[in-house]
N, C-alpha and C positions, 0 to 999 in steps of 0.2 A: 440187293447189294449187302445189306446187313447180314442176311443169312449166309452168304458165301464168305464174307469176311469173318463172321463168327466161327464158321466151320474151320477155316484156315487157321485162325488164331487158336481155337480150341485144340486143333491137332498139334500145333506148335507147343502149346502149354502142356498138353497131356502126353505128348510123345506117342509111343506105340500103345499106351494104355488107354487111349480114348475109347471109352466103352459106350457104344451106341451111336445113333444118328446125331446130326447137329441139334436136334430138339432136346437131347439128353442134357441134364444139368451138370454143370461143373460146380460142385459144392465144396466149400472150404470152411473150416472151423477156426475161430480166433483163439489165440493163446494168451493167457493172462487176464487178470481181472478187468482192466479197461477195454480189452479187446474181445472179451467173451461174447460169442454170438456166431452168426453164420453169414457168409457171402455166397450167394447163388448167382451163377452166370448162365443164362439160357440164350437160346437162339434170338429171341426178340426182347428180352428183359433182363435187368440186373437188380438185385436187392442186396442190402448189407445192413445187418443189425448188430450193434455193439452195445455195451453198457451205456454209452453216451450219445448214440445217434441211432435212429431207426429209419432207414430208407426203404420203403416198400418197393415191390417190383414195379419197375417203370422201363419204358423203352429207352434206348441209348443210341448215341452215335459214337463211332470210334474217332477219337480226337487225335491220337498219336500212337505210334507203335514202333517197336524195334525188336529184332531177333538176330542172334548169332549163336555160336556154339556154347556159350556159357550163360546167356541171359535172354529172356523174353520179357518184354515190357509192353503193356497195352493200357492206354488211358481211355476211359469211357466217359463221355459227357451225358449226364442224365437228362432226359427230355423234360421231366417234371420233378420238382422236389416239394416236399411237404414241410410244415413247421417243425416236425420231429426229425427231419433229415437235415443234417448240417453240411452236406457235401453236394456240390454241383458236378464234381469230377471224381471218379474213382480210378486209381491206377492199380493194376495187378501185375506183379513182377515175380518171375521164377528165375532163380539162380541155381547154379550147381553148387552143391556143398561137398565138403570133404568126405562125407559118409557115403556118397553115391546117390543119396536121396535128394530130390530137389528141395530147395528152401523157397518158401513162398512169403510174400508180403503184399499187403494192400495198404494204400495210402489214400485218404480222402482229402479233397481240397474244397474249400468253401466257394471258390470262384474259378473260372477258367483262367483268369490272369494269375492266380496263385499257383496253378499248375505250371504255366509257362515260366513264371519267375523261378520256381523251384528247379525246373529243368535247366534254365540258364545258369543257376548257381551250382550245378552238379548234383542236384537232389539232396541238398543239405537239410531239408525238412525244418526250416526255421520259421516259416510263416505261422502266425497265431491261429489261423483257421485250418491247420493241417493236422491230421492224425494218422500215424502209421502203426500197423499191427502185423505181427508175424502170424502166419496161417499154416494149418495142416490140411491137406486135401482129405476130404471125407472118403471113407471106403465105399 
C-alpha cells in the first residue's frame, strides 16, 4: 500500500517530470539559514535535515493528503523519531506560483495532534512545535 500511495503522490507532486520508478528519490533543498538542509522522500522512507532538526530516514504512513489543480499536500507520519528529530509529522506541499514553477514547502509538527490542530486552523502554523521551510526541488 505504501508503495502504490507513494508512487501516486510522487506522480502528483512531480507532474510529468517524475524521473524514474517509485524507488527514485524526490529530493528537496531547504532555503534560508534555519531551513538549510535536505528533505528526501523515497518509496519506503522519508528524511529531513535542517539546521535545527535531523530526522534520519525512517518508514512513514500517509496521514493525510489533498490534490487539486493548484495544490498538492501530503502529510507523512514518521514511524520512528530520534532525539535529534523534532517532528512526528512532515507535511509536503506544492503550490502553483506566478512564475509557472511550483512552489514547495515542508512543515514539521512535533505531534500528530499539532498537525490536525494546524489543519483545523487553516494551516496558520502557530503551534510552538511547528517549523515551516520553503524548498527547491533538487535537479
